[in-house]
Phi, psi and omega in degrees: 000147179275144183255132179228149178245118178294157179292146177268131178224166181294140177297146178244161184294140178267103181289135179261093188258355183223045182297123180291148178251117181271119183221141176305150189288321185308138185256356179083182182283143177291148179287147178280115183290157175252165182298324183292341181267007186282338183290141178282115181302141187300314183284329183290328181303331180301324180295317180301312183293319179303316182295321185295333180255356186296329185297333182269356188289331182298321178296314181296326179299316179295320180293330181302320183274344181271325184285145171300150185299325181295332179271337190276330194250116173281329182232085188303323183299323181293317181298322181287331186299323187245012187290343181269356187276112178286131179198172182283098182252003179246093188297340181275345180282147172300310174203128174203159178228141175199177174255177181279356177296138177300330181259025185297145165292165182215139174244132180220163183226146174198187176212164183235132178266111183290343179274307181278351182055052185227141176264138177246108180226341183242161181294338177284348179277344189241166180292317178206150175214107189226132172282113178279337179201123177191143171261001176080348186235322189236342180199166176189154173229120183238137177247128181237133178229145174199106181060237181280353186263132171231128181232135173242129176251134174234137178212151170221154177230164171230053186064274187277350178234166181200164174221140174225144175244141183239120177248101185255123181236134177243114183277358178282101184283347182275308184253089182276351180252025186286330191243150171237131177269143172222148171237148179227153180228122182252125176247196183273003179080359181249349182266133177278121182234129179236137178277142175237174181287344183253331180231141179296315184223138166235135181204178178215136178214161178297326183287318188248348191071216176286131179222162183218137167251116184245156177233135175239106181269000171056047173087357179294142176283149175144157176245164174235154175245153181234137177223154176243133179226169186273328185216142183269046176271162184304322181295315181293320179293319179295327181295335180299328184269358178288143185297331183271003183289128178221088188290147170274126185279087179252107184296343182267000169299136188290342185242122175253126185243129179244120183249144182228121173279124185249142179241003181205173175296147183232156172217094189244159181235133174236140184219143177246124183227159174239171180293339182258335184229135180246140179277170172282127178224166177057225180295330178297323177297312181303314181292317182292317179301314181291331174295316181290325176295317179298319178296319179299314180298320179295314178297322179298314179295320178300324181283316192253346175055047181289337184298334179269004184261351182050040177274148172302148183301331180303320183286331174293316177299318179298317180295318178299317180297320180297314179291322179299320179291330173296310184293321182284341181262347189256090189280001181265344184272076188267359182278209185278056179269094186273325178210298188246359179109128177229130181285116173199175184295331179291338173274324181294320184301313175298327176298315179295322174299321180297317176304313183298312182292319183294322188252008176055040175287128184271255181237173182298329186271354183277144176257013181298142180288134175289135177255111180261093184268340176218183195248021178295324184309300179298326183293334181299330183281338170295319177297316180296325180299322179292333181278324197279077167268161178302324181295316180294315181299318181293318183288334180247034188302315183298320180296308183294323179298322182292318187258359182301313182304318181288321178297319180295317179298320180292320180298318179295322177297320179296314179299318180296324181289325180276344181216073185301331183273353179067030183268355180083009175242128193247153178210154177284142172303143186298333181279351178296140189289317184195161170268179184303320188263355179048042190298299177208174179295149184275150172243174171294151181128213186236144189241128187294326179291327174295323178296322180294313180295324177296323177299313181292325176300309181296323180295317179296315180292330176296319178296315182290319183295333178297337181257330193233009181230164177292164183302319181296318180293321178298321178295327178300314184285326175298318179293321179297320178294317180297315181295318179299323179290315181296316182292339178301331180295335178291339179279352187277130177227103187070234179255029179230157173248111191247162165288154180206158170248139177265114183248155177247124182281173178298331177277010180061033174263145178274133181230138179259127176256106186271145174209171185059037181276340180256049179232166181297323182292343179291342176247005182299317177302328178290314183293325180277349178069036185288318184263162180295337182264007185301323182298310180294326180293325178290326175302317178294323180294325178300319178300318182292322183286342183302317180236026200281166173279351183278318188278117180249180181290346179257339182154188180273127180291156175290336176212156185293333183255013178237180180233016177282127180236128182238140179297319182301316178296312183294331177302316181293323175298314180297316181301314181290318177298321179300319179292325181288338179298330184284348188256130177287146180155178186293341185253009180296316181292324176298318179296318181293320179295315179298314183299312182296315183290315183295317181298315181293317180299315185293312181298315182297320181297313180293319182294319180299314181294321180294319180290329183280314189243345185084000181269141170264127183240142178248353178214140183205167179275170183301328180279002178094352178293141182298137172280321173224122185277343182293137178303139185224148182294333183298338180296341181298342173301336179300327178297322177291321181293316179295320181273355180056047176257084181260000000 
C-alpha cells in the first residue's frame, strides 16, 4: 500500500450542535382540545401521508437505479433538476453521500475493529444510527453508537459540492489503537484519480470538470494508506485490513479506499470541490451548518407549534429527530420539503415519479403490462385524496390538466390489477410482499385494506375527473367509488371488516369465509370514517376498548391475540378519538379517557427506547421492546401525536 501524510493545520473548534437533553420520561396529562383545533392543518397533513407510504420507498429506491431512465421518469425535468445534489441516498449505509444520478460518484465512511476483525459500514452493523437533525436535502447531523464507539457526522452541500465532518470517539481507555477509520470514493472506473500529499483525490470528469477530494485532519498525527478495489462491499473493505492483502494499484478500479489508524478521538473534515464551485470549509462550515440548523428549528416550530405545548425540551428533540429521519430516509421528496411536508406540485411530482418507478409504467403509448410488486401504487391515491381540495385543484390547474391523462391510465391499470374480474371487490396480488399493516399472511380471496386503497383511488380520480375529464369519464370514477364503498359492506362481519373468501356450497349457495377479523385493519374503515355508520361503529369500539384485550400499557395491539404495536395503527385510533372528544354524548368521556391513556402510553414507550438506545422505533412489543430496532420514518408520526396535529 502507498503511504501518504495529510497536511497539518491548526485545530479548529468542535461545534456541539446536537447536545442531548436529558429529561424524565413522563409527559403529563394530554391537553384538552378545543373545537377550533380540530381541523387538520394543511401543511401538517403532508407528514401523515408521507409516513404511510414511506415503508415502501426502499424498494422503489432500489428500482430507481436499476430501471433505464426512459422507463424510470414520468417527469424528466424534475429528475434532472436535483440530480447534482449530493445527499444521503443509501439508507443502509452508516454514512454516505451521492447524487440521484444512476451513475453517481459516491463518498462513504466506515471503520474497522482490529480486535473483532469486523468492518462497520451499514446501519445493521451498529447499535443505533439516528439523524438528530436533517432536512434530507441540504444538511444533516447523524449520531451513531456501537459499544464504546460514538460517531457524529455533520454535512452540508452546495448542490455539486459538499463538506462532512467526522467526530469519532472511542471510550475504551485501555486499547486506544483498536480502530481504523476509512473513507472511500467510488467513481465510474473510467476517471484517472491520483492521490497527492495535499489532496486525497484529484480528478477530471465530464460531469464535474476538475474536482478534488480533500482531507483536513487539523494537526492530528498519523498516516493514511490507499488501496483500490472493485466494489465497496463489506467483504472487499474488510479484505484491505487482512495481513495477506496486497492490492494491485489499478487507478481505474472504481473504489479508492483511504484508511487511517487512529490512536485518539478525532474530529476531521472532508470536502469535495470542483474548479467552478467551492464547498464550505473551516469556520465557514461551522457558520453555515448552524444557520441551516436554526432555519430547520424555526420551520419545525412553525409547523408543529411546540412552544405553546409546555413540553419538556427532550420531547421536542425527540420529535425533531423523528421528522429528520423521515426526511433523510425519503429520497423522493426533492421539492420544497423543508421540514414536515408541504402540499404543492413539487411534492406531487416526486409522488407521481414514485408511482412510475414502483409499477414500471413506461410511456402513454406502451401496451406493456404494469407489474405491481409492492403496494405503494394504491396508497399514493390516499395521499392525493388528502391533497385534492377544490382550492388546490384550481390553483394547480395547469399541472393537473397536463398529467391527468397519464394518471388516469395508471389508476385504471391499478384497479384492474387489484380486481381482474371487475366485481368491485379488491385483493392484493399474491406475489405482493405485504400490505401496509403486515397483519397476517394473505390467503386467496379479498382483502379489506386493498378495498380501502381502491376506494381512495376512485375517490381521488373522481375529484380530478370532475375538472379534467368528459362527463362520461367522470361518471365512471364516481361509480367506481360508489361500488367500492358498497362492496366494503361485504367485508363486514359483526363489528369488524375482515378479509374473506367467497365459497360456493354443495347447494350452490354463496358462503363467505371471514378471517383476519382480530387485526388493526379490521377497524380501519371505522377509523378513517369511510362509511356512513363509521361514527356509531367507533362508539361501539370505544366500549370494547375500555376493558379490552387490545389496549396494553404500550399502545393498542395490531390484533387481540398478539403483542405487535405500531405507531401508524395507533395514530388512527388517536385521531378518531380526538375528534370524538369534541362531541357531546354518552361516549365523550370514554373517548377522552382512551385518547389520554393511549397517547401517554405510546409517547412514553418510544421516548424510553430512544433515551436508552438512541433508536427510533415505529413498532414494538407489549413490554416496550422494539419489534424493529432500525430507525424508521414512520416514527415521525410521533411529532403529530405530541403536537396534537390531527
